[in-house]
C-alpha positions in Angstrom: 36.4 -12.9 -11.7 34.0 -10.2 -12.7 31.2 -11.8 -11.5 33.4 -12.0 -7.8 33.7 -8.3 -8.1 29.8 -8.1 -8.2 29.6 -10.6 -5.4 31.9 -8.7 -3.3 31.0 -5.3 -3.7 27.1 -6.4 -3.5 28.1 -7.8 -0.1 28.8 -4.7 1.0 25.2 -3.5 0.9 23.7 -7.0 2.7 23.1 -6.7 6.3 22.8 -10.0 7.2 21.4 -9.7 10.5 18.2 -7.9 8.5 18.3 -11.0 6.0 18.3 -13.1 8.9 15.7 -11.9 10.8 13.6 -11.9 7.6 14.0 -15.4 6.8 13.6 -16.5 10.7 10.0 -14.8 10.4 9.6 -16.3 6.9 10.2 -19.5 8.0 8.1 -19.3 11.5 5.5 -18.1 8.5 5.6 -21.0 6.8 5.2 -23.5 9.6 2.1 -21.8 11.1 0.7 -21.8 7.2 2.4 -24.9 6.4 -0.6 -26.7 4.3 0.1 -22.9 2.3 4.0 -23.5 2.3 3.6 -27.2 0.8 1.6 -26.0 -2.0 1.7 -22.5 -2.9 0.6 -22.7 -6.5 -3.1 -24.1 -5.9 -3.9 -24.0 -1.9 -4.4 -20.8 0.6 -6.7 -19.6 3.0 -10.0 -20.6 3.1 -11.4 -16.8 3.0 -14.5 -17.2 1.3 -15.8 -14.6 -0.8 -13.2 -11.9 -0.2 -10.3 -14.3 -1.1 -12.3 -14.8 -4.7 -12.2 -10.8 -4.8 -8.6 -10.1 -3.7 -7.7 -12.8 -6.4 -10.0 -11.2 -9.1 -8.1 -7.9 -8.4 -4.5 -9.3 -8.2 -5.3 -9.8 -11.8 -7.7 -7.2 -12.7 -4.8 -4.3 -11.7 -2.1 -5.7 -14.3 -4.8 -7.1 -17.1 -6.2 -3.5 -17.0 -3.1 -1.4 -16.9 -0.8 -3.7 -19.1 -3.4 -5.9 -21.8 -6.5 -3.5 -21.8 -4.5 -0.4 -21.4 -6.7 1.5 -19.0 -7.3 2.4 -15.3 -8.0 -0.4 -13.0 -10.3 1.9 -11.0 -13.2 1.4 -13.1 -14.4 -1.6 -15.1 -17.4 -2.9 -17.1 -16.3 -6.8 -16.4 -18.7 -6.8 -13.7 -22.3 -5.3 -13.6 -22.6 -5.2 -17.1 -23.6 -3.1 -18.6 -23.3 -0.1 -15.5 -20.1 -1.3 -14.4 -18.3 -0.5 -11.6 -16.0 2.5 -9.8 -13.3 0.4 -8.2 -12.0 3.4 -6.1 -13.1 1.9 -3.3 -12.7 -1.7 -3.9 -10.0 -3.8 -1.8 -8.0 -5.3 -4.8 -4.0 -3.4 -3.0 -3.4 -2.2 -7.1 0.4 -1.3 -6.1 0.9 -4.3 -4.6 -0.9 -5.9 -7.5 1.7 -3.9 -10.0 4.7 -4.9 -8.1 3.4 -8.6 -7.9 2.3 -9.3 -11.3 5.4 -11.4 -12.3 4.4 -14.1 -10.1 1.2 -14.2 -12.0 3.3 -16.9 -14.6 2.6 -19.3 -11.6 -1.0 -18.2 -10.9 -2.9 -16.1 -9.0 -3.2 -18.2 -5.9 0.8 -18.2 -6.0 0.8 -14.3 -6.0 -1.7 -14.0 -3.4 0.7 -16.4 -0.8 3.4 -14.6 -2.1 1.8 -11.5 -0.8 0.4 -13.3 2.6 4.0 -15.0 3.6 5.9 -11.7 3.0 2.8 -10.0 5.5 4.1 -11.9 7.7 8.4 -12.1 7.1 8.3 -7.9 6.6 5.8 -7.2 9.4 8.1 -9.2 11.4 11.5 -7.5 10.1 9.8 -4.1 10.2 8.8 -4.3 13.7 12.6 -5.5 14.6 13.8 -2.4 13.0 11.7 0.0 14.8 11.7 -1.6 18.5 15.6 -2.2 18.2 15.6 1.6 17.4 13.8 2.2 20.4 15.1 -0.4 22.7 18.8 -0.4 21.4 18.7 -4.4 22.0 18.4 -6.9 19.2 16.7 -9.9 20.8 14.2 -7.5 22.4 13.4 -6.5 19.1 13.2 -9.9 17.7 10.2 -10.4 20.3 8.7 -7.4 19.2 8.5 -8.7 15.6 7.0 -12.0 16.9 4.4 -10.6 18.8 3.2 -8.1 16.1 4.0 -10.4 12.9 2.3 -13.0 14.5 -1.0 -11.3 16.2 -4.3 -12.3 16.6 -5.1 -9.3 14.8 -3.0 -10.3 11.8 -3.9 -14.3 11.8 -7.6 -13.5 11.9 -7.6 -10.9 8.7 -5.1 -13.4 6.9 -7.6 -16.4 7.9 -10.5 -14.7 6.5 -9.4 -13.3 3.4 -8.4 -10.1 3.9 -5.1 -9.9 2.3 -5.1 -5.6 2.2 -6.2 -5.7 6.3 -3.4 -8.6 6.9 -1.0 -6.2 5.0 0.9 -4.6 8.3 3.7 -4.6 7.3 4.4 -0.9 6.5 3.0 0.8 9.2 6.0 0.3 12.0 8.0 0.7 8.6 6.1 4.2 9.0 6.5 5.0 12.3 10.3 4.1 12.1 11.2 6.6 9.2 8.9 9.7 11.1 10.9 9.0 14.4 14.3 9.2 11.8 12.8 11.9 10.1 12.2 13.9 13.4 16.2 12.9 14.8 17.7 13.9 11.4 15.7 16.5 10.2 16.5 14.7 6.7 14.6 15.4 3.8 15.7 12.0 2.7 13.7 10.3 5.2 10.3 12.3 4.5 11.2 10.8 0.7 10.9 7.4 2.2 7.9 7.8 4.6 6.0 9.5 1.7 6.8 6.2 -0.6 6.1 3.9 2.8 2.4 6.0 3.0 1.6 5.2 -0.4 2.6 1.4 -0.1 -0.2 1.7 3.2 -2.7 3.1 1.5 -2.7 1.4 -1.9 -0.4 -1.9 -1.5 -2.5 -2.7 1.0 -5.4 -0.7 2.4 -6.3 2.5 2.1 -7.9 2.8 5.3 -4.4 2.3 6.6 -3.4 5.6 4.8 -6.1 7.9 6.8 -4.6 5.3 10.0 -0.8 6.7 9.2 -2.1 10.3 9.3 -3.3 9.7 12.5 -0.3 7.8 13.9 1.7 11.1 12.3 -0.7 13.6 14.4 0.1 11.5 17.4 3.9 11.4 17.4 3.9 15.4 16.5 1.6 15.7 19.3 3.9 13.7 21.7 7.0 15.1 20.0 5.8 18.7 21.0 5.2 17.5 24.3 8.3 16.0 25.2 11.0 17.5 22.6 12.3 21.2 22.8 10.4 23.3 20.6 13.5 24.6 18.9 14.7 21.2 18.3 12.1 20.5 16.7 10.5 23.3 14.6 13.2 24.4 12.0 13.5 25.3 8.4 14.9 21.6 8.3 12.3 19.6 9.6 9.7 21.4 7.2 11.7 20.2 4.5 11.0 17.1 5.6 7.6 17.0 5.7 7.1 19.0 2.6 9.4 16.5 0.7 6.9 13.1 2.7 4.2 15.8 0.7 5.5 16.0 -2.4 6.4 12.4 -2.8 2.7 11.5 -1.9 1.3 13.8 -4.2 3.9 13.2 -7.1 4.4 9.3 -7.1 0.6 8.4 -5.8 -0.8 11.1 -8.3 -2.0 7.9 -10.4 -3.4 6.4 -7.3 -5.0 9.5 -5.8 -6.5 11.5 -8.7 -9.3 8.6 -9.3 -10.0 8.8 -5.6 -10.5 12.6 -6.3 -12.7 12.6 -9.2 -14.5 10.2 -7.9 -15.1 12.0 -4.8 -16.2 15.8 -7.0 -18.1 13.6 -8.9 -20.7 12.9 -6.4 -20.6 8.9 -6.9 -22.1 7.0 -3.5 -21.6 4.2 -2.1 -23.3 1.9 0.0 -21.2 2.6 3.1 -22.0 1.3 6.6 -22.6 4.3 8.5 -25.4 2.7 10.8 -24.3 2.4 14.5 -25.5 -1.2 14.3 -23.4 -2.2 12.1 -20.4 -0.6 13.7 -21.2 -2.3 16.9 -21.0 -5.8 15.0 -17.9 -4.6 13.7 -16.4 -3.7 17.4 -14.1 -5.4 19.9 -15.8 -6.8 23.0 -13.6 -6.2 26.1 -13.0 -10.0 26.9 -11.8 -11.0 22.8 -8.4 -9.5 24.1 -8.3 -12.0 26.8 -9.7 -14.6 25.3 -7.9 -16.8 22.9 -9.0 -16.9 19.1 -10.8 -19.9 16.8 -8.0 -18.9 14.2 -5.8 -20.9 16.6 -6.6 -24.6 16.1 -4.7 -25.0 19.5 -7.1 -23.3 21.1 -10.5 -23.6 18.8 -11.6 -26.5 21.0 -11.7 -23.9 24.1 -12.6 -20.7 22.1 -16.2 -22.5 20.6 -17.6 -22.3 23.9 -17.4 -18.7 24.1 -17.6 -17.9 20.2 -20.3 -15.8 20.6 -18.4 -13.1 21.7 -16.5 -13.3 18.0 -20.0 -14.4 15.9 -21.0 -11.3 14.7 -17.6 -11.1 12.7 -15.2 -12.8 13.7 -12.1 -11.3 11.8 -13.5 -7.6 13.3 -13.9 -8.9 17.0 -10.6 -11.1 17.5 -8.3 -9.2 19.4 -6.6 -11.5 22.0 -3.4 -10.1 23.2 -1.7 -13.4 24.5 -1.1 -13.5 28.3 3.1 -14.1 27.3 3.2 -10.8 25.5 0.9 -8.7 27.8 2.7 -10.6 31.1 5.9 -8.8 29.1 4.1 -5.7 28.4 3.0 -5.2 32.2 7.1 -5.9 32.8 8.5 -3.5 30.5 6.0 -0.8 31.4 6.8 -0.7 35.2 10.4 -1.8 35.0 13.5 0.6 34.8 14.8 -0.3 31.1 14.1 2.3 28.4 12.9 5.8 28.5 9.9 6.5 30.3 8.7 8.5 27.2 8.7 5.8 25.0 6.8 4.1 27.4 4.5 6.9 27.6 3.8 6.9 23.9 3.0 3.6 23.9 1.2 2.6 26.2 -1.0 5.7 25.3 -1.2 4.3 22.2 -2.8 1.0 23.4 -5.0 2.8 25.3 -6.6 5.1 23.5 -6.4 2.4 20.4 -8.4 -0.3 22.4 -10.9 2.2 23.7 -11.8 2.9 19.7 -11.7 -0.3 18.9 -14.7 -1.6 21.4 -17.0 1.1 19.1 -19.7 3.5 19.5 -21.1 1.5 22.3 -18.7 -0.7 25.0 -19.3 -4.4 24.5 -18.1 -6.3 27.5 -19.4 -10.1 25.7 -21.0 -10.5 22.4 -24.3 -7.5 23.4 -23.4 -3.9 23.1 -24.0 -1.9 26.7 -25.6 1.6 27.1 -21.9 2.8 27.8 -21.2 5.1 24.7 -17.5 4.7 23.2 -14.5 7.0 22.3 -15.7 5.7 18.6 -19.1 7.4 18.8 -17.6 10.9 18.9 -14.7 9.3 16.2 -17.7 9.2 13.5 -17.9 12.9 13.5 -14.5 13.5 12.1 -14.7 14.0 8.7 -12.1 11.6 6.5 -11.2 10.2 9.7 -14.2 8.6 9.5 -14.2 6.6 6.5 -13.5 4.3 9.3 -16.5 2.3 9.6 -14.8 -0.7 11.8 -13.7 0.0 15.2 -12.0 -3.4 15.3 -9.6 -2.3 12.5 -7.7 -0.1 15.6 -6.2 -3.2 17.2 -3.3 -2.5 14.7 -2.4 -0.3 16.5 -3.1 -2.4 19.8 -0.6 -5.0 18.6 2.1 -2.4 17.8 1.8 -1.1 21.0 2.0 -4.5 22.9 4.9 -5.4 20.6 7.2 -2.1 21.8 6.2 -2.4 25.5 6.8 -6.5 25.3 10.0 -5.6 24.0 11.2 -3.6 26.9 9.9 -6.1 29.4 12.1 -9.1 27.5 15.0 -6.7 28.4 14.2 -7.5 31.8 14.0 -11.2 31.2 17.1 -11.9 29.0 18.8 -9.3 31.3 18.1 -11.8 34.3 19.0 -14.9 32.2 22.5 -13.3 31.3 22.9 -13.0 34.7 22.3 -16.5 35.3 24.0 -18.0 32.1 27.2 -16.7 31.0 26.8 -18.5 28.1 25.0 -16.3 25.1 23.5 -19.0 23.1 21.6 -19.9 26.3 20.3 -16.3 26.2 19.1 -16.8 22.7 18.1 -20.0 23.6 15.6 -17.7 26.5 14.8 -15.5 23.6 13.7 -18.1 21.7 11.5 -19.8 24.0 9.5 -16.9 24.2 9.2 -16.1 20.8 7.8 -19.6 20.6 5.3 -19.6 23.5 4.2 -16.4 21.9 3.5 -17.7 18.2 1.8 -21.0 19.8 -0.5 -18.5 21.9 -1.5 -16.2 19.1 -1.2 -18.1 16.2 -0.6 -21.8 16.6 0.3 -24.4 13.9 -2.5 -26.4 11.8 -3.0 -29.8 12.8 -6.2 -31.9 12.6 -8.1 -32.4 9.4 -11.3 -30.7 10.6 -9.6 -27.5 10.9 -7.5 -28.1 7.9 -10.1 -28.4 5.3 -11.9 -25.4 7.1 -9.3 -23.3 7.4 -7.6 -23.9 3.9 -9.0 -24.1 0.6 -8.0 -25.4 -3.2 -9.6 -22.9 -5.8 -10.7 -25.1 -8.7 -11.9 -23.3 -12.2 -13.9 -25.6 -14.3 -12.4 -26.2 -17.4 -14.9 -24.8 -19.6 -14.3 -21.4 -19.1 -10.6 -21.6 -20.6 -12.8 -23.1 -24.1 -15.3 -19.9 -23.5 -12.4 -17.4 -23.6 -11.3 -18.7 -27.0 -14.9 -17.7 -28.3 -14.6 -14.5 -30.2 -17.2 -12.0 -29.6 -18.9 -9.3 -27.9 -20.8 -10.9 -25.0 -21.8 -11.1 -21.4 -22.2 -13.9 -19.4 -25.3 -14.3 -16.5 -24.3 -16.5 -13.7 -26.7 -17.5 -10.9 -26.8 -17.1 -8.3 -26.6 -13.6 -10.0 -27.7 -12.1 -6.0 -26.2 -12.3 -2.7 -27.9 -14.0 0.1 -28.0 -12.4 3.2 -29.5 -15.2 5.1 -25.7 -16.9 4.8 -22.9 -16.2 6.6 -20.9 -15.3 3.5 -23.3 -13.4 1.5 -21.1 -13.0 -1.4 -19.4 -16.1 -1.9 -20.8 -17.2 -5.1 -20.2 -13.3 -6.1 -16.5 -14.2 -5.6 -16.5 -17.4 -7.0 -17.8 -16.2 -10.2 -15.3 -13.3 -10.1 -12.2 -15.6 -9.8 -13.8 -17.5 -12.7 -13.6 -14.4 -14.9 -9.7 -14.4 -14.4 -9.9 -17.1 -17.4 -12.6 -16.1 -19.7 -12.7 -12.4 -19.6 -15.7 -11.3 -20.7 -18.1 -9.2 -19.1 -20.5 -10.5 -16.0 -24.1 -9.4 -15.2 -23.4 -9.6 -11.7 -20.1 -8.9 -9.0 -19.0 -8.1 -5.8 -17.5 -4.9 -5.1 -16.4 -3.0 -1.7 -18.6 -0.6 -0.7 -20.4 -0.6 -4.5 -22.8 1.6 -5.8 -26.3 1.1 -5.3 -27.3 1.1 -9.4 -24.5 -1.4 -10.0 -26.8 -4.2 -9.1 -29.8 -3.5 -11.0 -29.0 -5.2 -14.4 -29.6 -8.4 -12.1 -32.5 -7.3 -11.0 -34.3 -6.7 -13.7 -33.8 -10.1 -15.2 -36.7 -12.3 -13.8 -34.3 -15.7 -13.8 -31.9 -14.2 -11.5 -34.6 -12.4 -8.6 -36.3 -16.1 -9.2 -32.5 -18.4 -8.7 -32.3 -16.1 -5.5 -35.6 -17.1 -4.1 -34.7 -21.0 -4.9 -31.4 -20.7 -2.9 -33.3 -19.2 -0.2 -35.9 -22.5 -0.3 -38.7 -20.3 -1.7 -39.1 -22.3 -4.4 -38.7 -21.6 -8.0 -40.9 -18.7 -8.6 -41.2 -15.3 -10.0 -41.3 -12.7 -7.0 -42.5 -9.8 -9.2 -45.9 -8.3 -9.7 -45.6 -9.9 -13.5 -47.2 -13.3 -14.1 -47.3 -12.9 -17.7 -43.9 -13.8 -19.7 -41.8 -14.4 -17.2 -39.8 -16.3 -19.4 -39.6 -14.4 -22.4 -38.7 -11.3 -20.1 -35.8 -13.3 -18.9 -35.0 -13.7 -22.9 -35.2 -10.0 -23.7 -32.8 -8.7 -21.3 -30.4 -11.2 -21.9 -30.5 -9.6 -25.3 -30.3 -6.5 -24.1 -27.3 -7.1 -22.7 -25.6 -9.5 -25.2 -25.5 -12.4 -23.3 -24.6 -15.7 -24.5 -24.2 -18.2 -21.6 -26.0 -18.2 -18.7 -24.3 -20.4 -15.9 -25.3 -22.0 -12.7 -22.7 -22.8 -9.4 -23.9 -26.2 -8.9 -22.8 -26.0 -5.0 -25.1 -22.9 -4.4 -27.9 -25.2 -4.6 -29.0 -28.5 -3.2 -29.9 -31.3 -5.3 -34.0 -31.0 -5.9 -32.9 -26.6 -6.0 -30.4 -28.0 -9.1 -33.1 -30.0 -10.6 -35.6 -27.3 -10.9 -33.3 -25.2 -12.3 -31.7 -27.3 -14.6 -35.1 -28.1 -16.1 -36.4 -25.0 -16.4 -32.8 -23.7 -18.2 -33.3 -26.4 -20.3 -37.0 -26.0 -21.4 -35.4 -22.2 -22.2 -32.3 -22.8 -23.5 -32.0 -26.3 -24.4 -29.7 -28.7 -22.9 -26.3 -27.5 -21.3 -23.5 -26.6 -23.5 -21.4 -28.2 -20.7 -21.8 -29.7 -16.6 -20.0 -31.7 -14.4 -20.2 -31.8 -10.9 -19.7 -28.1 -10.3 -21.2 -26.2 -13.3 -24.3 -26.0 -15.8 -23.4 -23.8 -19.0 -26.7 -22.7 -21.0 -26.0 -21.2 -24.1 -28.7 -18.1 -25.0 -31.2 -18.9 -27.9 -30.8 -16.2 -30.0 -33.5 -17.1 -32.4 -36.2 -16.9 -29.0 -34.4 -13.4 -28.4 -35.2 -11.9 -31.7 -38.7 -13.7 -31.5 -39.3 -12.0 -27.5 -38.0 -8.5 -29.0 -40.8 -8.5 -31.6 -43.8 -8.6 -27.9 -44.4 -6.7 -25.7 -41.7 -7.4 -23.0 -42.6 -6.1 -19.4 -40.3 -5.8 -16.0 -40.2 -4.3 -13.0 -38.7 -1.2 -12.1 -37.0 0.3 -8.7 -37.3 -2.0 -5.3 -40.7 -3.8 -5.1 -41.2 -5.9 -2.0 -42.2 -9.0 -1.9 -45.6 -9.7 -0.2 -44.3 -12.1 2.3 -42.5 -10.0 3.9 -45.1 -7.6 5.1 -47.6 -10.1 4.9 -45.4 -11.8 8.6 -45.7 -8.2 10.1 -49.9 -7.7 9.4 -51.0 -11.3 10.6 -50.3 -13.0 6.9 -53.8 -12.5 5.6 -54.1 -15.1 3.1 -55.1 -12.3 0.4 -52.0 -10.3 0.0 -49.8 -13.7 -0.3 -49.0 -13.1 -4.0 -49.3 -9.2 -4.2 -46.0 -6.8 -4.0 -46.8 -4.1 -1.2 -44.9 -0.8 -1.4 -45.6 2.8 -0.5 -45.9 5.5 -2.6 -45.0 5.2 -5.9 -43.8 1.5 -7.9 -43.0 1.0 -11.6 -43.3 -1.0 -14.5 -41.0 -0.8 -17.9 -43.1 -2.3 -21.0 -41.2 -2.3 -23.9 -42.4 -3.4 -27.6 -40.8 -2.9 -30.8 -43.9 -1.4 -32.7 -46.5 0.7 -31.4 -49.3 -0.8 -29.8 -52.3 1.5 -29.5 -54.8 -1.1 -28.3 -52.8 -2.9 -25.2 -54.1 -4.1 -22.1 -53.2 -4.0 -18.7 -54.6 -6.7 -15.9 -53.6 -6.3 -12.2 -54.9 -7.0 -8.9 -54.4 -4.5 -5.9 -55.7 -4.1 -2.4 -55.2 -1.0 -0.2 -53.7 -1.5 3.0 -55.9 -2.1 5.6 -58.6 0.7 3.9 -60.2 2.5 0.4 -57.5 4.5 -0.9 -57.1 6.2 -4.3 -54.4 4.5 -7.0 -53.0 6.8 -9.9 -51.9 5.1 -13.4 -49.8 6.8 -14.9 -48.0 6.5 -18.3 -44.6 8.0 -19.6 -45.6 11.4 -17.3 -46.5 12.5 -14.4 -48.3 15.3 -15.8 -52.0 13.7 -15.6 -52.9 9.7 -14.3 -54.0 7.9 -17.6 -56.3 6.0 -15.1 -57.8 6.8 -11.4 -58.7 3.2 -9.1 -60.4 3.4 -5.9 -58.8 0.4 -4.3 -60.5 -1.1 -1.2 -58.5 -3.5 1.6 -60.1 -6.3 -0.1 -58.0 -7.4 -3.3 -59.9 -7.2 -6.8 -58.8 -7.1 -10.3 -58.7 -4.3 -12.8 -58.3 -3.7 -16.2 -56.7 -1.0 -18.2 -56.7 0.3 -22.5 -54.1 2.3 -22.7 -51.8 3.0 -26.1 -47.7 2.0 -25.6 -45.4 3.9 -28.3 -42.7 2.0 -30.2 -39.7 1.7 -27.2 -39.7 1.5 -23.7 -43.1 2.9 -21.7 -43.1 3.6 -18.0 -46.0 2.8 -16.3 -46.2 3.7 -12.2 -48.7 3.0 -9.7 -49.0 6.0 -7.2 -50.8 6.2 -3.9 -53.1 9.0 -2.9 -50.6 11.0 -1.1 -47.6 10.2 -3.5 -47.1 14.2 -3.2 -47.5 14.4 0.7 -44.2 16.5 2.2 -45.5 16.5 5.8 -42.5 13.6 6.2 -45.6 11.0 7.7 -45.3 7.5 6.7 -47.7 7.4 3.4 -49.9 4.4 2.7 -49.1 1.2 1.4 -50.9 -0.7 -1.3 -50.6 -3.9 -2.8 -50.1 -4.7 -6.5 -49.8 -7.8 -7.8 -50.2 -10.3 -11.0 -49.7 -7.7 -13.3 -50.7 -9.3 -17.1 -50.0 -6.9 -20.2 -51.4 -8.3 -23.5 -52.4 -6.6 -27.4 -56.2 -7.1 -28.4 
């Protein structure tokens, strides 16, 4: 009896229309992504490195908070021992906390829950917004379909950008701002503040910036179209204040780390170059060309794939001809408020122009025509959005509202022709079906399915490693990204996903807009650099100035980083490369302690590490440029092939446990096309320990010096090292450095 009463009371609070809309959109998403729906615990969209990075973030946030009892915005599990500030990381912290219970079924299952919710809720919330504007539920359903299954949404979902694909809260935010203006009740300010936090930290931090922009656009629109006496009121001020206070108080846990990081002056590798902005811009033709993410049109899109090739997920913007026709009909029909059409058509137009980037692109190449985004880049805070194509979110929203107006005209025509409302509903269903097929499609064909979906597997060995006690780190090969590939961080992302099982620090990682110093630890280890060159096809060699004790230098740094295991991801290397790397590591560490068709794991020989600690161990400091890079620009003079070139100062650190008063440093050097002076400093720039005259031909040099216990810093400086004229300083070549003890 009591249960029946509870159920009866609960029914009073259930909006069956909204529940039905939610379930319909969820069902459509299940059909559109049926390989995931059929196996949600193991299969998901093949988003490459970004997929694995997001999986790591969904694991890391609750693990840091509930297990480690620390902030999720910093970790030493990545880029060990330096660690990583994760303020700029795309890890959906609020969503990860809310969805944490789903980790009981696996991180992939949790990811897929959020993925399907992004479709179901984006359709639902756009339905709510469009129904409020059009006052018609069928047209609102069309709007929800256009928005939820837009090519923008599909592209970022398939690219593994779960944060960017979490678009559902933007139409809800706009709805709440509209309701706040209409009712001027503070509760809508609170709701809007919570939604803003869901946009910023449950989805994508850039969406918070975009929410501010849409708020400003709405404010300007209302100031123009509404009597200011009705708009500028005490109640409206209280509502806006309620929104701000909610954001600051409820969101303090997420906002304070951002403020702290900003004030501390931590810098990140930002994509600020105009050339990069152009890559992530939307060509004009991409609005009218079907996306390759829709396999129903992928064979057609291959003929013009060059339009998207630079960055498919950022450049896809196909609006769909059904939605476009409805939007045009809605814009010029007599249905609906003209001021609403003016608002949303303006949003579409301005957003589309911004998405074109700093220089307009018609196809794949930028023209000399400057775009609105070029001006946008000078606006503080707003210019943190460096991917112009992200503004297609607002294009999708505006098109959805305008298509809703257009669908009213179509449905009104259907009502005049058919008296049966079920037939009108069928017309609505046909329109929705055409929209979904045109922009989202349905996976068919083994090739498309195999390329677009993935079933990540974690080797069992990592579960065993998680049981080994102690504070130690792991080195993965490849350690460094390969920028010659379309997904340069793929293996770093996979390694992070494996870390969700073994939970030990790793020397490398993949952090969005990472601080440039984070990767230095991996660069110090000769084997990690050599493995990167091996993967790029240059063979297993050490592209460093040091030709002495390269293996010992690796051992030394593995000892410094307390590394217990070195792991090779087989899929990163071809068979001959695997053989070369496996043979080398076996000679250094002994046979692998574990290997299968995906992984080779070697245990670091601690006895060898201790032996190395008693020797002289040199390693490079800073960025040394491999000779073949410069060689290509100076005619590949054979005498320079083994040299490392660089303007100004280049350094080598030398570690020795005990003083070495009679150390010898031998090296080859050459001036860049002329004779020049090179100064050699040790531990101080007060005076050089040696001044050399280096000619244009390669010559060998020997220097005797006294090394103190610990780290000694030796630097090579060109003759104009102190120049302040801003001119390009001379280059010189240093190579084949050998450091020994008499």
